[in-house]
C-alpha positions as a printed NumPy array, in Angstrom:
array([[  6.424,  26.512, -15.862],
       [  4.061,  27.974, -13.304],
       [  2.853,  25.969, -10.346],
       [ -0.2  ,  26.006,  -8.098],
       [ -1.171,  24.277,  -4.895],
       [ -1.159,  20.496,  -5.403],
       [ -4.564,  20.277,  -3.707],
       [ -6.109,  22.435,  -6.441],
       [ -9.308,  20.716,  -7.554],
       [ -8.595,  21.066, -11.265],
       [ -5.137,  19.527, -10.812],
       [ -6.559,  16.642,  -8.789],
       [ -9.123,  16.03 , -11.536],
       [ -6.388,  16.104, -14.184],
       [ -4.453,  13.47 , -12.23 ],
       [ -7.542,  11.307, -11.894],
       [ -8.203,  11.679, -15.619],
       [ -4.606,  10.703, -16.334],
       [ -4.896,   7.584, -14.203],
       [ -8.17 ,   6.643, -15.898],
       [ -6.857,   6.963, -19.455],
       [ -3.726,   5.065, -18.488],
       [ -6.046,   2.256, -17.407],
       [ -8.218,   2.501, -20.525],
       [ -7.887,   5.045, -23.346],
       [-11.607,   5.406, -24.066],
       [-14.162,   4.943, -21.304],
       [-17.152,   5.2  , -23.647],
       [-19.655,   2.553, -22.54 ],
       [-17.772,   1.975, -19.281],
       [-19.089,   2.408, -15.746],
       [-16.942,   3.657, -12.87 ],
       [-18.298,   3.193,  -9.37 ],
       [-16.896,   5.444,  -6.677],
       [-18.127,   5.136,  -3.143],
       [-17.688,   6.597,   0.295],
       [-18.579,   9.796,   2.07 ],
       [-17.571,  12.836,   0.016],
       [-16.567,  10.838,  -3.081],
       [-18.96 ,  12.834,  -5.26 ],
       [-16.836,  15.95 ,  -4.651],
       [-13.463,  14.219,  -5.182],
       [-13.109,  15.046,  -8.888],
       [-13.82 ,  11.453,  -9.925],
       [-17.177,  12.112, -11.68 ],
       [-15.714,  14.975, -13.73 ],
       [-12.606,  12.96 , -14.648],
       [-14.706,   9.999, -15.788],
       [-17.039,  12.209, -17.839],
       [-14.07 ,  13.837, -19.574],
       [-12.722,  10.347, -20.316],
       [-16.088,   9.531, -21.934],
       [-17.466,   7.177, -19.281],
       [-20.334,   6.987, -16.842],
       [-20.045,   7.363, -13.074],
       [-22.176,   6.177, -10.215],
       [-21.061,   7.956,  -7.043],
       [-22.56 ,   6.302,  -3.957],
       [-22.206,   8.881,  -1.215],
       [-23.941,   9.198,   2.121],
       [-23.071,  12.892,   2.409],
       [-26.122,  14.582,   0.883],
       [-24.555,  18.031,   1.169],
       [-21.45 ,  16.994,  -0.785],
       [-23.566,  15.33 ,  -3.489],
       [-25.798,  18.376,  -3.981],
       [-22.817,  20.747,  -3.977],
       [-21.106,  18.628,  -6.647],
       [-24.217,  18.84 ,  -8.799],
       [-24.354,  22.637,  -8.409],
       [-20.748,  22.812,  -9.611],
       [-21.605,  20.738, -12.681],
       [-19.652,  17.642, -11.626],
       [-22.798,  15.507, -11.407],
       [-25.595,  15.406, -13.964],
       [-28.218,  13.912, -11.639],
       [-28.736,  13.334,  -7.94 ],
       [-31.042,  10.473,  -6.913],
       [-32.089,   8.682,  -3.745],
       [-32.611,   5.131,  -5.026],
       [-30.577,   2.674,  -7.055],
       [-33.555,   2.188,  -9.385],
       [-33.424,   5.863, -10.359],
       [-29.663,   5.732, -10.814],
       [-29.757,   2.684, -13.072],
       [-32.588,   4.111, -15.178],
       [-30.54 ,   7.259, -15.791],
       [-27.335,   5.349, -16.57 ],
       [-28.615,   2.46 , -18.686],
       [-29.225,   4.212, -22.001],
       [-26.237,   6.54 , -21.77 ],
       [-23.903,   3.594, -21.206],
       [-25.495,   1.773, -24.143],
       [-24.899,   4.684, -26.509],
       [-21.46 ,   5.401, -24.982],
       [-22.289,   8.884, -23.713],
       [-20.798,  10.279, -20.5  ],
       [-23.103,  10.659, -17.528],
       [-22.506,  11.108, -13.813],
       [-25.096,  10.191, -11.202],
       [-24.831,  10.818,  -7.482],
       [-26.722,   8.336,  -5.326],
       [-27.347,   9.485,  -1.748],
       [-27.284,   6.189,   0.103],
       [-25.463,   4.038,   2.615],
       [-22.623,   2.397,   0.696],
       [-22.865,  -1.239,   1.749],
       [-26.644,  -1.417,   1.291],
       [-26.37 ,   0.087,  -2.202],
       [-23.57 ,  -2.282,  -3.213],
       [-25.435,  -5.332,  -1.929],
       [-28.406,  -4.213,  -4.003],
       [-26.154,  -3.854,  -7.069],
       [-24.847,  -7.391,  -6.575],
       [-28.364,  -8.791,  -6.36 ],
       [-29.276,  -7.047,  -9.616],
       [-26.135,  -8.227, -11.404],
       [-24.769,  -4.714, -11.971],
       [-21.044,  -5.047, -12.784],
       [-19.014,  -1.811, -12.875],
       [-15.75 ,  -1.793, -14.814],
       [-13.88 ,  -0.037, -12.026],
       [-14.399,   0.682,  -8.36 ],
       [-12.438,   3.715,  -7.252],
       [-11.984,   4.425,  -3.572],
       [-10.989,   8.053,  -3.65 ],
       [ -9.085,  10.475,  -1.481],
       [-10.328,  11.186,   2.06 ],
       [-12.446,   8.045,   2.142],
       [-12.259,   5.239,   4.672],
       [-10.647,   2.755,   2.306],
       [-10.189,  -0.009,   4.848],
       [-13.841,   0.081,   5.883],
       [-15.05 ,  -0.04 ,   2.276],
       [-12.691,  -2.863,   1.346],
       [-14.095,  -4.958,   4.192],
       [-17.607,  -4.906,   2.738],
       [-18.717,  -8.362,   1.627],
       [-20.447,  -6.733,  -1.334],
       [-17.132,  -5.273,  -2.535],
       [-15.521,  -8.7  ,  -2.39 ],
       [-18.411, -10.022,  -4.463],
       [-17.978,  -7.352,  -7.122],
       [-14.224,  -7.92 ,  -7.17 ],
       [-14.756, -11.661,  -7.657],
       [-17.002, -10.836, -10.627],
       [-14.109,  -9.262, -12.506],
       [-14.404,  -5.596, -11.528],
       [-11.099,  -3.729, -11.277],
       [-10.561,  -2.154,  -7.865],
       [ -8.236,   0.787,  -7.306],
       [ -7.559,   2.368,  -3.943],
       [ -6.449,   5.982,  -3.787],
       [ -6.06 ,   6.381,  -0.061],
       [ -4.685,   9.913,  -0.346],
       [ -3.553,  12.361,  -3.01 ],
       [ -0.31 ,  10.394,  -3.481],
       [ -1.929,   6.964,  -3.334],
       [ -0.706,   3.974,  -5.29 ],
       [ -2.992,   4.459,  -8.305],
       [ -1.926,   8.062,  -8.92 ],
       [  1.739,   7.305,  -8.249],
       [  1.611,   4.752, -11.064],
       [  0.067,   7.323, -13.412],
       [  2.696,   9.95 , -12.521],
       [  5.47 ,   7.445, -13.198],
       [  4.023,   6.906, -16.678],
       [  3.727,  10.667, -17.159],
       [  7.434,  11.155, -16.44 ],
       [  8.358,   8.644, -19.132],
       [  6.574,  10.757, -21.746],
       [  8.625,  13.915, -21.001],
       [  5.407,  15.761, -20.239],
       [  4.847,  17.888, -17.17 ],
       [  1.886,  19.157, -15.216],
       [  1.878,  22.806, -16.251],
       [ -0.34 ,  25.572, -14.912],
       [ -1.1  ,  28.339, -17.42 ],
       [ -2.654,  31.403, -15.831],
       [ -5.346,  33.62 , -17.332],
       [ -6.741,  36.91 , -16.052],
       [-10.37 ,  36.149, -16.917],
       [-12.667,  33.663, -18.631],
       [-12.194,  35.165, -22.096],
       [ -8.426,  35.013, -21.764],
       [ -8.668,  31.402, -20.61 ],
       [-10.761,  30.458, -23.641],
       [ -8.152,  32.045, -25.889],
       [ -5.409,  30.185, -24.019],
       [ -7.23 ,  26.888, -24.507],
       [ -7.388,  27.584, -28.249],
       [ -3.634,  28.212, -28.305],
       [ -2.987,  24.941, -26.497],
       [ -5.25 ,  23.036, -28.894],
       [ -3.454,  24.603, -31.857],
       [ -0.117,  23.103, -30.83 ],
       [ -1.514,  19.643, -30.071],
       [ -1.741,  17.198, -32.94 ],
       [ -5.188,  16.178, -34.158],
       [ -4.408,  12.626, -33.06 ],
       [ -3.649,  13.614, -29.47 ],
       [ -7.168,  12.801, -28.355],
       [ -6.404,  12.404, -24.653],
       [ -4.975,  15.881, -24.119],
       [ -7.371,  17.52 , -26.573],
       [-10.346,  15.975, -24.782],
       [ -9.108,  17.35 , -21.456],
       [ -8.729,  20.914, -22.738],
       [-12.037,  20.849, -24.598],
       [-14.144,  19.2  , -21.887],
       [-12.825,  20.326, -18.506],
       [-14.716,  23.678, -18.515],
       [-17.956,  21.751, -19.05 ],
       [-17.519,  19.581, -15.973],
       [-15.61 ,  21.812, -13.553],
       [-16.962,  25.269, -12.772],
       [-13.62 ,  26.271, -11.225],
       [-11.919,  25.464, -14.543],
       [-13.716,  28.259, -16.407],
       [-11.476,  31.06 , -15.196],
       [ -8.141,  31.628, -13.486],
       [ -5.977,  29.175, -15.378],
       [ -5.553,  25.789, -16.948],
       [ -3.723,  22.711, -15.712],
       [ -2.509,  20.644, -18.663],
       [  0.229,  18.185, -19.623],
       [  2.885,  19.825, -21.815],
       [  6.44 ,  19.135, -22.904],
       [  9.167,  21.757, -22.497],
       [  9.011,  22.429, -26.233],
       [  5.247,  22.967, -26.114],
       [  5.643,  25.292, -23.152],
       [  8.153,  27.363, -25.081],
       [  5.733,  27.59 , -28.012],
       [  3.167,  29.03 , -25.629],
       [  5.71 ,  31.45 , -24.23 ],
       [  5.737,  29.677, -20.858]])
């Protein structure tokens, strides 16, 4: 098994995806709210899209939001909640993935969401965010009281991801990095991985099939994926 730096963006997105599907196998029709400066570039929007859900990333860092959109991790960037909700409403109804970055001050945007009765399924406070400050917002307490699940990932080894990795260990699967010399070789490698996965293994198949669409840095170089030792040997790993 090959390894890469644990801070690798594709690996972080895989871990986020794993935590999401452990929480709920199919996020179609679900809305994940992530908030805090830089959250749009955390891998959360891509992970949610791969899981089939919709993301609203409320981020005051305009540069991070626009960079995430250029990389394909966000579908739209808007400046008002009205625009965000218009973009999300129909896609949530028809259970299609969509990620929207809202450039706004977090507490003001969340208060506005409360007033409008918007109820996300999950609030994710991602890595490198000021979790304590966000958790103190009255608007967050209001959303939590309304039945929204709240998960805090204070750093890369935060409680939410630790729980996911504990589950992963019980399945005898490992985080494996499969290298490829170029984009064409990576596409061929993805096809080999898909060939050894059963047709019913929708979670892993969805990752392999969708990650190049949502992460530009996942289109060359190599692929992070969950594999057993037997599957690795089939791939010649």
